[in-house]
N, C-alpha and C positions, 0 to 999 in steps of 0.2 A: 504494499499499499504506500501511497505517497500523499502527504498533506502539507498544506501551508499553515504555519502557526505564528502568532505573534507572542513573544516572551517578554515579560516585563520583570526586571531585575532591580531589587533594592540597592541603594548605594553601598551598603555593607557586604554585598555579594560579589564585588568587582574582582576580588582575588581568588575566587573559587573556579576551578576548572570544569564549569558546567557542560559546555559543549564536548569537551574531551571525554567525559563520562558517558555521554550519549553514544559515542562511537565505540569506546573501550568496553563499557559494561553492558550495553544494550544493542550492540551490532547494528546500529542505524547509521545511515548515510545522510549527510546534510549539505544543504547549500544555503549559505547566508545570503539573502536577497536584499536586505537592508538592515543597517545597524546605526544606532545612536547610543554609543557607550561612553559615558563620562565618569572619571574617577570619584566626584564629589556629589553626584546626583543620580537619581533614579534614571535607568537606561532601558532601551527597548532594542529587540532584534527580531526581524521577520526571517524566518527560516522555512525551507522546504525540507521536509524530513521524510526519508524513505526507508522501508524495512518490512520485515514480516509483521503481520498484525499484532501478534503476542509481544514481539519486541517493542513495537511502536507504543502499545499500552503501557508497558512497563516503563518505557522512557518518559511517557507523559507523567506517570505516577512519581517517578524519580524527580521531575521538574517541580512538581507541586509539593513533594516532601521538602525539597531543598529551598522552598520559599519563593519560587517563581510564580508570577501571574501568567496564565495561559489563555490565549484566546484564538480560537480556530478562525482562519480567514476563509470564509465561505462566499467571497465574492470574486467576480472576475470582471475584466473589462472586455466588452464586446464592441466590434466595429461593424457598423452597417456599410457594406460595400457600396450600396446604391447611393448613399448620402455623401460619401468621402470624395472630395475633389483633389485630394493630394496636395494641398497647400504647404503642408510641412510644419505648420505651427505646432502641432503636438510633438514633434521630434525635438523641439527646443526645450521642453520641459521634462523629457523622458530620461531620467538618470541612468536607469539600467540599460537604455538603448533597445528597449523592446520595440519601439517605434523608430524607424530609420528610413532615409531616403536611398533608394536603389539609383546610384548614379548613371546607370546605363538607361533606365526607363524613366527616371525622375518621378517614380511613384513612391508613395509611402508604404513600406512593408510593416507588418506587424508580427513579431515573434512572441507569441503568447507564452511560451515557456520562460521568458526572461521577465515578464510582467510581474510586478510586485503589488499590483492593484492599489496604488497610492492615489489615484483619481485625478491627478494634476492634468493629464491629457484631456479628461472629460470636461474640466472647467474652462480650457482654453480653446477647444475645438469650435470654430466659428459657425459650422453648419451642423453641429450636434450629431456627428457620425459615431462618436464614442459614448457609450453608456455603461453604467454599473449593472452588472447582472449578479443576482444573489442566487446561489445554488443551495437549496434547502434539502 
C-alpha cells in the first residue's frame, strides 16, 4: 500500500530519528514530499509512505506513540484538460515541479506522482482548470 500523510512534530522531537525508525523497524519506504522542520518550533512533514499493510499500520502506531500528529492526505489536484490553455502560470508556484512546461510542445504537463496537493496552483489558475479532488 502507498499513502500520503502529514506528520506534525513538536519542537522537542527534533533530535529523534523518527523517519529512520520507519525504515529500519517497520520496513517502510518513504518519500518526503514537503517539509518545514525548525529547531525551535513545531514542524511538519508531508510524506508518501509505502509498504505492506501490516507494516504500514505498525509504522503509523509508532508515529502516534512517539507523539507525532498524523493526518492522512486524502486530496489530490485534478486538471480539467478541456479548460487548460497551457498559460504556464501554475508552473511558477509548483515547488515540486509536478506542473512543468514541455519546451518542445510548449504545453503544461502534470506529473501527478510529484504533486503534494498544496493547492497553490488551484489558487493561481486563471481559467480554473485545476481543482481539489477529495478521495473518501
